[in-house]
C-alpha positions in Angstrom: 117.0 -23.8 128.6 118.2 -21.4 125.9 120.9 -20.2 128.2 122.2 -23.7 128.9 122.1 -24.6 125.2 124.1 -21.4 124.4 126.7 -22.2 127.1 127.0 -25.8 125.8 127.5 -24.5 122.2 130.2 -22.1 123.4 131.9 -24.8 125.4 131.8 -27.2 122.4 133.4 -24.5 120.1 136.1 -23.8 122.7 136.8 -27.5 123.0 137.0 -28.0 119.2 139.3 -24.9 118.8 141.5 -26.1 121.6 141.7 -29.6 120.1 142.7 -28.2 116.7 145.3 -25.8 118.1 146.7 -28.6 120.3 147.0 -30.9 117.3 148.7 -28.2 115.2 151.1 -27.4 118.0 152.0 -31.1 118.4 152.5 -31.5 114.7 154.7 -28.4 114.6 156.7 -29.6 117.6 157.3 -33.1 116.3 158.2 -31.9 112.8 160.7 -29.4 114.2 162.3 -32.0 116.4 162.4 -34.7 113.7 162.9 -32.3 110.8 162.3 -33.0 107.2 164.4 -36.0 106.3 165.4 -34.4 103.0 166.7 -31.3 104.7 168.4 -33.0 107.7 172.1 -32.5 108.1 174.2 -35.3 109.4 176.0 -34.5 112.6 179.6 -33.6 112.2 181.8 -36.6 112.7 185.2 -35.0 112.1 185.6 -36.5 108.6 185.2 -34.7 105.3 182.1 -35.7 103.5 182.6 -37.1 100.0 181.7 -34.6 97.2 178.8 -36.5 95.8 176.7 -35.0 93.1 173.6 -34.8 95.4 175.5 -33.2 98.2 177.2 -30.5 96.0 173.9 -29.9 94.2 172.0 -29.4 97.4 174.8 -27.0 98.7 174.8 -24.8 95.6 172.6 -22.1 96.8 172.6 -18.5 95.8 174.9 -16.6 98.2 178.2 -15.1 99.0 180.9 -16.5 101.2 184.6 -16.1 102.1 186.9 -19.0 102.3 188.6 -17.7 105.4 185.6 -18.5 107.6 184.6 -21.9 106.5 183.4 -24.6 108.9 184.2 -28.2 108.0 181.3 -29.9 106.1 179.2 -26.7 106.0 177.5 -26.1 102.7 180.0 -23.3 101.9 182.9 -25.6 102.6 181.5 -28.4 100.5 181.0 -26.0 97.6 184.5 -24.6 98.0 186.1 -28.0 98.0 184.1 -29.0 94.9 185.0 -25.7 93.2 188.7 -26.1 93.9 188.8 -29.6 92.4 186.7 -28.5 89.4 188.9 -25.5 88.8 192.0 -27.7 89.0 190.6 -29.9 86.3 189.3 -27.1 84.0 191.6 -25.7 81.3 192.1 -22.1 82.2 193.1 -19.1 80.1 196.2 -17.0 80.7 194.8 -15.6 84.0 195.1 -18.8 86.0 193.6 -19.3 89.4 196.1 -21.1 91.5 194.2 -21.9 94.7 196.4 -21.5 97.8 195.4 -22.5 101.3 197.3 -19.4 102.5 194.9 -17.0 100.6 191.3 -16.2 101.2 188.8 -16.0 98.4 185.4 -14.4 98.0 182.9 -16.6 96.2 179.6 -15.4 94.8 177.1 -17.9 93.5 174.3 -16.1 91.5 170.8 -17.4 90.8 170.5 -19.7 87.7 170.1 -17.8 84.5 169.4 -18.6 80.9 172.0 -17.1 78.6 170.9 -14.7 75.8 171.9 -15.7 72.2 174.9 -13.3 72.0 176.4 -14.5 75.3 175.8 -18.1 74.5 177.5 -17.6 71.1 180.5 -16.0 72.8 180.9 -18.8 75.4 180.4 -21.5 72.8 183.0 -20.0 70.5 185.5 -20.1 73.4 184.5 -23.6 74.4 184.7 -24.7 70.8 188.3 -23.4 70.6 189.2 -25.4 73.7 187.4 -28.5 72.2 185.0 -28.7 75.1 181.3 -29.5 75.2 179.1 -26.5 74.1 176.5 -24.9 76.3 172.8 -25.5 75.5 170.4 -22.9 74.4 167.5 -22.3 76.8 169.2 -24.1 79.6 169.8 -22.4 83.0 173.3 -22.2 84.3 174.5 -21.0 87.7 177.0 -18.1 87.3 179.9 -18.1 89.8 182.5 -15.4 90.5 185.7 -15.8 92.6 187.8 -12.9 93.9 191.2 -13.4 95.5 191.4 -11.7 98.9 190.0 -8.2 99.0 191.1 -7.3 95.5 188.6 -6.9 92.7 191.0 -7.8 89.8 191.9 -10.3 88.8 188.7 -12.1 89.1 187.4 -15.4 87.7 183.9 -16.2 86.5 182.3 -19.4 85.4 179.1 -21.3 84.8 177.9 -24.4 86.6 175.5 -26.9 85.1 173.1 -27.6 87.9 171.8 -30.8 86.4 175.3 -32.3 86.0 176.8 -30.5 89.0 179.7 -29.6 86.8 181.8 -26.5 86.0 181.1 -26.0 82.3 182.9 -22.7 81.8 185.6 -20.9 83.7 187.8 -17.9 82.7 190.0 -15.3 84.5 189.8 -11.6 83.9 192.7 -9.2 84.6 191.1 -5.8 84.2 
């Protein structure tokens, strides 16, 4: 009797464990096939996606990419199109970035950072002289750096406001 009860208990535990593992496997399988609707990418349809605030904001991840290897409607291509149009609208200093389709560019997007008081004062002085909106103290901005081809200088650096998905500072450096 004891032996039968022990075998029944083991069978019950194995059945319960199998049911749980099967349920987890089914959940994993269905979630990987359907994907998270917030993270799903739309299949490529041959058209350029519009540069909406949400699409650009979602694509602004910390990473490095080269413009010579962009795939249409990839996150990097979306960020590059947005950056090109933002740079064209932004008043630049004497080291201007004239984006050419014949050139390749290296783009580095750094993690968001809060500017220290000295850096913030320097940027705000420059922005004030250009009569542009000032940066906010305690707010995180996404630093971006752009290099032309394989050369280090000149290079261009800027700050992106992640909340507004807007280039809020951009300047070229020659050396």
